[in-house]
KOLLUMDO-907463 format. One line per field, with one value per residue: z, y, x of N, C-alpha, C in turn; residue number from 1; residue in three letters. Coordinates in steps of 0.02 Angstrom, whole numbers, plus 50000, padded with zeros to 5 digits. Atoms other than C-alpha are relative to their C-alpha. Example, Ala and Ser with C-alpha at 12.3 -4.5 7.8 and 13.67 -1.06 7.14 Angstrom:
// KOLLUMDO-907463
nzz = [50000,49997]
nyy = [49941,49941]
nxx = [50045,49958]
cazz = [50390,50357]
cayy = [49775,49947]
caxx = [50615,50684]
czz = [50000,50037]
cyy = [50060,50055]
cxx = [50045,49961]
n = [1,2]
res = [ala,ser]
This chain:
// KOLLUMDO-907463
nzz = [49936,50007,49998,49959,50042,49958,49915,49993,50000,49937,49948,49938,49935,49955,49925,49955,49919,49950,50008,49938,49980,49943,49939,50021,50068,49991,49965,49972,50037,49987,50062,50028,50010,49941,50017,49938,50036,49969,49942,49966,49977,49980,50042,50078,50026,50053,50045,50040,50052,50038,50048,50079,50014,50033,50061,50048,49998,50008,50065,50050,50011,50058,50062,50037,50020,50073,50046,50005,50029,50071,50030,50005,50060,50057,49983,50032,50078,50024,49996,50043,50075,49993,50000,50065,50048,49987,50022,50066,49997,49990,50058,50053,49980,49983,50059,50013,49966,50034,50061,49987,49990,50061,50004,50073,50015,50018,49941,50009,49981,49931,49966,49999,49931,49941,49997,49983,49936,49956,49995,49975,49920,49979,49996,49943,49916,50001,49969,49919,49952,50011,49966,49917,49986,49995,49949,49941,50009,49989,49913,49960,49999,49970,49924,49974,50009,49936,49934,50008,49977,49922,49956,49987,49955,49936,49979,50004,49952,49942,49980,49975,49951,49936,49989,49956,49935,49966,50001,49958,49941,49998,50002,50054,50045,50013,50052,49962,49999,49974,49919,49989,49972,49985,50002,50073,49976,50024,50062,50042,50066,50030,49996,50033,50061,50002,50001,50051,50073,49987,50046,50052,49998,50074,50040,49978,50012,50068,50012,50004,50048,50063,49976,49992,50075,50036,49960,50024,50068,50009,49965,50054,50034,49977,49999,50057,50042,49992,50048]
nyy = [50049,50069,50061,50048,50041,49972,50004,50074,49993,49973,50051,49992,50038,50074,49986,50019,49972,49998,50029,50026,50051,50023,49974,50058,49944,49912,50007,49935,49975,49935,49965,49971,49931,49982,49975,50016,50005,50068,50001,50066,50021,50077,50034,50018,49945,49997,49925,49993,49966,49988,50049,49970,49958,50037,50033,49958,49993,50072,49990,50029,49985,49941,50027,50042,49965,49983,50062,50014,49943,50028,50043,49961,49972,50037,50030,49954,49993,50041,49996,49933,50032,50051,49961,49967,50046,50009,49911,50003,50028,49959,49948,50043,50016,49927,50005,50047,49965,49928,50029,50036,49942,49988,50015,50035,50060,50057,50071,50060,49981,49993,50056,50008,49946,50040,50061,49960,49966,50066,50031,49936,50004,50060,49997,49965,50054,50038,49970,49973,50066,50007,49948,50018,50055,49975,49956,50060,50040,49965,49972,50081,50010,49956,50018,50070,49973,49959,50057,50049,49957,49987,50040,50001,49939,49997,50085,49959,49944,50036,50005,49937,49977,50048,50004,49919,50020,50048,49961,49957,50031,49981,50053,49974,49932,49982,49970,49938,49987,50043,49970,49934,49957,50037,49962,49986,50048,50068,49999,50020,49995,49994,50060,50070,49977,50001,50071,50051,49972,50017,50037,49967,49938,49987,49984,49932,49944,50000,49969,49940,49963,49982,49936,49921,49973,49985,49927,49946,49990,49962,49938,49979,49985,49941,49919,49981,49980,49942,49967]
nxx = [50005,49956,50018,49985,49943,49946,50012,49985,49924,49977,49958,50034,49936,50016,50004,49945,50020,49945,49953,49985,49951,50002,49939,49935,49960,49973,49920,49992,49953,50018,50000,49931,50027,50017,50062,50051,50070,50049,50021,50007,50068,49991,49936,50009,49983,50049,49981,50036,49985,50067,49987,49998,49937,49949,49998,50013,49938,49972,49976,50033,50068,49994,49997,50059,50067,49980,50007,50067,50027,49979,50051,50067,49997,49998,50078,50036,50011,50040,50087,50030,50000,50067,50047,49982,50031,50081,50025,50020,50081,50049,50010,50052,50074,50034,50024,50065,50052,50018,50030,50084,50060,50032,50076,50021,49967,50043,50016,49933,49945,49999,49997,49927,49965,50030,49943,49933,49993,50016,49936,49955,50017,49968,49925,49973,50000,49944,49937,50003,49977,49946,49959,50007,49966,49924,50011,50021,49945,49938,50018,49969,49940,49944,49997,49963,49925,49995,49990,49937,49969,50014,49997,49934,49956,50018,49965,49921,50005,50008,49934,49949,50020,49997,49941,49983,50019,49967,49926,50015,50043,50085,50060,50040,50008,50057,50021,50021,50076,50047,49992,50016,49934,49931,49975,49946,49955,50007,50005,49935,50024,49939,49952,50043,49984,49922,49999,50037,49970,49936,49974,50011,49967,49967,50048,50030,49962,50011,50065,50004,49946,50044,50057,49974,49968,50068,50014,49960,50015,50050,49967,49977,50034,50035,49941,49986,50062,50002,49956]
cazz = [49712,49769,49721,49813,49716,49800,49975,49966,49970,50154,50278,50425,50607,50689,50868,50975,51138,51229,51201,51371,51433,51556,51720,51658,51499,51582,51619,51732,51615,51644,51471,51399,51358,51533,51484,51648,51524,51660,51807,51952,51993,52103,52037,51863,51750,51609,51452,51327,51135,51018,50889,50738,50758,50753,50606,50506,50542,50500,50336,50246,50285,50183,50044,50026,50040,49893,49800,49854,49786,49613,49602,49659,49512,49379,49444,49420,49246,49200,49260,49170,49011,49037,49055,48906,48791,48863,48801,48625,48676,48763,48627,48505,48612,48645,48444,48423,48549,48460,48296,48387,48433,48249,48217,48030,48082,48004,48114,48024,48056,48231,48261,48192,48318,48452,48422,48405,48578,48651,48590,48638,48824,48827,48782,48911,49059,49003,49017,49177,49241,49177,49252,49424,49422,49389,49514,49655,49595,49597,49786,49844,49779,49840,50013,50018,49968,50111,50243,50179,50201,50375,50447,50387,50453,50613,50645,50620,50742,50873,50864,50883,51024,51126,51097,51167,51302,51358,51331,51447,51575,51536,51574,51456,51308,51296,51145,51215,51131,51228,51382,51477,51561,51565,51630,51488,51569,51520,51344,51228,51060,51007,51052,50982,50806,50810,50851,50709,50568,50641,50503,50365,50393,50224,50132,50235,50211,50019,50015,50089,49993,49849,49931,49961,49773,49709,49823,49758,49589,49602,49682,49538,49425,49508,49518,49338,49292,49373,49257]
cayy = [54437,54303,54148,53977,53904,54056,54049,53854,53912,53988,53893,53850,53815,53639,53650,53602,53613,53559,53484,53375,53268,53143,53162,53009,53128,53280,53326,53462,53570,53760,53862,53929,54098,54130,54135,54135,54087,53932,53911,53773,53723,53565,53529,53545,53686,53753,53898,53948,53997,54068,53934,54033,54161,54021,53937,54104,54131,53948,53963,53816,53864,54024,53931,53824,53961,54041,53870,53863,54037,53979,53833,53931,54042,53919,53833,54000,54023,53862,53893,54068,53979,53852,53996,54091,53941,53958,54147,54099,53978,54107,54238,54117,54082,54265,54275,54141,54224,54401,54288,54198,54371,54418,54445,54401,54224,54067,53920,53796,53931,53962,53778,53766,53914,53815,53653,53765,53843,53682,53609,53773,53748,53574,53625,53748,53646,53525,53661,53732,53547,53528,53682,53641,53483,53557,53679,53535,53431,53570,53638,53441,53426,53580,53552,53372,53451,53583,53448,53344,53490,53550,53396,53377,53558,53531,53341,53456,53600,53469,53394,53551,53600,53443,53455,53642,53575,53442,53571,53690,53562,53602,53488,53567,53700,53764,53832,54020,54050,53915,54000,54121,54205,54182,54281,54364,54278,54111,54162,54062,54118,54213,54066,53922,54031,54034,53847,53777,53895,53820,53712,53833,53972,53953,53956,54109,54203,54175,54225,54389,54429,54399,54524,54659,54643,54651,54808,54893,54844,54924,55074,55098,55097,55209,55343,55306,55356,55503,55561]
caxx = [56008,56144,56087,56083,56227,56338,56253,56306,56507,56489,56602,56510,56617,56590,56557,56721,56641,56795,56957,56984,57123,57126,57233,57345,57390,57423,57608,57659,57729,57739,57710,57877,57785,57743,57560,57435,57290,57228,57140,57142,56961,56970,57143,57088,57152,57040,57075,56959,56979,56850,56850,56774,56914,57032,56957,56924,57125,57178,57281,57200,57031,57069,57134,56976,56854,56950,56933,56746,56717,56799,56691,56532,56571,56594,56418,56344,56407,56351,56175,56175,56237,56080,55962,56032,55996,55812,55788,55756,55598,55527,55555,55476,55326,55293,55292,55177,55074,55057,55020,54871,54790,54774,54594,54587,54673,54588,54529,54681,54797,54747,54752,54929,54991,54905,55010,55166,55136,55093,55261,55355,55282,55347,55516,55526,55464,55594,55731,55662,55674,55844,55906,55833,55910,56073,56050,56000,56150,56276,56210,56247,56398,56472,56391,56473,56630,56623,56580,56730,56833,56771,56769,56964,57014,56929,57006,57193,57127,57076,57237,57333,57205,57240,57434,57432,57330,57434,57605,57520,57446,57263,57120,57005,57007,56829,56747,56730,56558,56489,56533,56442,56575,56758,56893,57008,57157,57101,57079,57210,57131,57284,57404,57282,57296,57484,57468,57358,57456,57620,57647,57605,57717,57810,57643,57578,57743,57728,57552,57598,57735,57615,57492,57611,57696,57504,57489,57628,57593,57425,57502,57622,57475,57385,57529,57560,57364,57386,57540]
czz = [50004,50003,50050,50004,50055,50070,50026,50023,50076,50032,50066,50057,50037,50065,50018,50063,50031,49950,50078,49992,50056,50056,49992,49946,50022,50023,50027,49963,49997,49919,50003,50003,50065,50008,50068,49979,50033,50070,50057,50029,50022,49972,49940,49972,49924,49949,49959,49923,49949,49929,49926,49991,49969,49938,49942,49993,49982,49924,49952,49993,49945,49929,49981,50009,49944,49951,49996,49968,49923,49976,50003,49925,49929,50010,49956,49929,49961,49987,49945,49933,49979,49982,49947,49943,50008,49981,49953,50007,50006,49949,49940,50019,50005,49917,49977,50029,49966,49909,50010,50016,49946,49982,49931,49999,49993,50056,49972,50024,50074,50044,50005,50062,50060,50011,50017,50071,50046,50006,50028,50072,50018,50012,50057,50061,50001,50031,50060,50047,49999,50042,50084,50023,50012,50062,50075,49990,50018,50091,50045,49996,50028,50098,50032,50011,50049,50063,50002,50030,50072,50046,49995,50039,50076,50046,50009,50058,50059,50033,50031,50063,50057,50008,50041,50062,50039,50009,50067,50069,50017,50002,49953,49968,49989,49941,50035,49984,50044,50070,50012,50018,50007,50005,49943,50010,49969,49910,49952,49930,49955,49992,49955,49907,49982,49998,49943,49931,50013,49921,49927,49986,49936,49959,50027,49977,49919,49971,50016,49976,49931,50000,49995,49923,49956,50025,49961,49924,49988,50018,49923,49951,49993,49991,49916,49953,50007,49957,49941]
cyy = [49944,49946,49941,49963,50042,49993,49928,50006,50029,49943,50020,49985,49960,50023,49943,50013,50009,49950,49961,49933,49967,50005,49965,50040,50060,49987,50070,50048,50085,50034,50047,50091,50034,50006,49968,49961,49918,50030,49937,50009,49928,49958,49993,50069,49993,50071,49989,50034,50007,49960,50029,50047,49964,49956,50054,50019,49941,49997,49954,50021,50058,49992,49965,50043,50037,49955,49990,50060,49974,49961,50012,50041,49965,49963,50055,50001,49946,49998,50058,49978,49956,50062,50040,49967,50003,50050,49986,49966,50055,50072,49966,49989,50063,50027,49978,50017,50062,49969,49976,50057,50042,49993,49965,49909,49940,49954,49954,50044,50007,49927,49962,50028,49946,49945,50036,50006,49936,49955,50039,49982,49944,50017,50054,49980,49946,50042,50021,49920,49981,50045,49991,49941,50014,50042,49955,49968,50046,50027,49924,49992,50047,50002,49937,50026,50050,49961,49965,50051,50013,49939,49980,50051,49988,49944,50043,50036,49963,49970,50055,50023,49949,49990,50074,49984,49956,50041,50056,49965,50008,49931,50004,50053,49996,50042,50069,50014,49956,50001,50062,50051,49967,50059,50011,49973,49935,50003,49978,50011,50024,49939,49931,50042,49992,49917,49963,50027,49989,49960,50016,50071,50012,50019,50071,50066,50030,50022,50077,50037,50017,50064,50057,50012,50009,50071,50055,50003,50059,50070,50044,50028,50049,50073,50007,50044,50064,50060,50018]
cxx = [50045,49943,50019,50059,50064,49994,50036,50073,50009,50019,49961,50053,49978,50017,50054,49978,50058,50056,50031,50052,49980,50044,50058,50034,50021,50076,50006,50062,49991,50004,50041,49991,49972,49920,49957,49935,49982,49983,49998,49925,49994,50052,49989,50022,49966,50029,49940,50022,49933,50025,49982,50058,50044,49995,50013,50094,50047,49998,49958,49929,49989,49995,49932,49948,50023,49980,49908,49962,50004,49950,49924,49985,50006,49938,49972,49997,49985,49934,49981,50003,49926,49945,50002,49976,49923,49958,49968,49935,49955,49984,49939,49923,49967,49984,49942,49925,49952,49970,49934,49957,49990,49927,49983,50032,49947,50018,50071,50066,50010,50018,50090,50049,49986,50055,50064,50013,50008,50084,50042,50010,50034,50075,50018,49982,50051,50064,49998,50007,50071,50049,49989,50037,50073,50025,50006,50064,50069,50007,50021,50053,50054,49978,50037,50063,50032,49988,50063,50048,50007,50027,50090,50039,49991,50030,50080,49979,49993,50060,50053,49974,50027,50098,50007,49972,50052,50079,49985,49968,49928,49966,49946,50007,49934,49989,49970,49935,49955,49995,49969,50035,50069,50045,50058,50067,49994,49979,50065,49994,50054,50059,49976,50024,50068,50014,49984,50040,50092,50025,49992,50027,50039,49960,49977,50053,50001,49931,50003,50033,49985,49969,50038,50049,49929,49974,50028,49991,49933,50021,50043,49957,49960,50023,50017,49935,49994,50053,49955]
n = [1,2,3,4,5,6,7,8,9,10,11,12,13,14,15,16,17,18,19,20,21,22,23,24,25,26,27,28,29,30,31,32,33,34,35,36,37,38,39,40,41,42,43,44,45,46,47,48,49,50,51,52,53,54,55,56,57,58,59,60,61,62,63,64,65,66,67,68,69,70,71,72,73,74,75,76,77,78,79,80,81,82,83,84,85,86,87,88,89,90,91,92,93,94,95,96,97,98,99,100,101,102,103,104,105,106,107,108,109,110,111,112,113,114,115,116,117,118,119,120,121,122,123,124,125,126,127,128,129,130,131,132,133,134,135,136,137,138,139,140,141,142,143,144,145,146,147,148,149,150,151,152,153,154,155,156,157,158,159,160,161,162,163,164,165,166,167,168,169,170,171,172,173,174,175,176,177,178,179,180,181,182,183,184,185,186,187,188,189,190,191,192,193,194,195,196,197,198,199,200,201,202,203,204,205,206,207,208,209,210,211,212,213,214,215,216,217,218,219,220,221,222,223,224,225,226,227]
res = [met,glu,ser,ser,leu,leu,arg,thr,leu,ser,phe,gly,val,gly,met,met,ser,cys,val,cys,leu,ser,ala,ala,glu,lys,lys,ala,val,val,pro,ser,asp,gly,ser,gln,ala,arg,val,ala,thr,gln,gly,lys,ala,phe,ala,val,val,asp,leu,ala,glu,val,tyr,ser,glu,phe,tyr,pro,ala,lys,ala,ala,gln,glu,asn,phe,arg,leu,leu,ala,gln,gln,ala,glu,ser,glu,leu,gln,lys,met,met,asn,glu,gly,lys,pro,leu,phe,glu,glu,arg,asp,thr,leu,met,lys,lys,leu,asp,ala,pro,ala,leu,ser,glu,asp,ala,arg,lys,lys,leu,glu,glu,gln,leu,thr,glu,ile,gly,ala,lys,ile,arg,gln,lys,gly,glu,ala,ile,gly,gln,phe,gln,gln,glu,lys,glu,met,lys,leu,asn,glu,his,arg,gln,thr,val,leu,ala,glu,his,phe,lys,glu,ile,asn,leu,asp,met,glu,arg,met,ala,lys,glu,arg,asn,leu,glu,cys,ile,leu,asn,lys,thr,ala,val,leu,tyr,thr,asp,pro,ala,leu,asp,leu,thr,ala,asp,ala,val,arg,glu,val,asn,lys,pro,tyr,gln,lys,glu,ile,arg,glu,ala,glu,lys,lys,ala,glu,glu,ala,lys,ala,lys,ala,asn,glu,thr,lys,glu,ala,gly,lys,lys]
């Protein structure tokens, strides 16, 4: 079963309901790519983007997700180590309880075993409290880090969307998921993905190259195994 520590790493998508520009900021610029993804409503131009899709394709978000996965795995390993350290206490408790069930046990021996059981029980409770506190602190730190990263990412995405709106003479770019219906011609999601990833083309190419090399190596290993 997936633990709450691993569930904590799931990246949420913040709500950018719209990026709006004032009329004073608007420039009468025609999109260089000939895009018609704009509509005039009472003299104002609008477009939509699927923010969840934009974020899922945002290169820094993919890198952050992998980093979160590694952090969560590390926390899980530490948690499992603490749980394994507590197993001998349960084994010792079980052994004492079996001895306590012996029919020929003297009163003094029974009293001593009960004292030992009380001591072991206290150690088990302390270990459980330490594990619970560790898990709570890790979840809190992971969540705080996630919120910080999300805020940084969406600050950058919002600026990119604002720049795109100015370049295309748009009054608003709305989050597609918050709109009941929109003409497909108004959907700028693909353009938005390209816009937010412009500064990371070098990193993207390097990542794609590594992925291709890894795939080729895996295929070579697979073919070698068939021989």
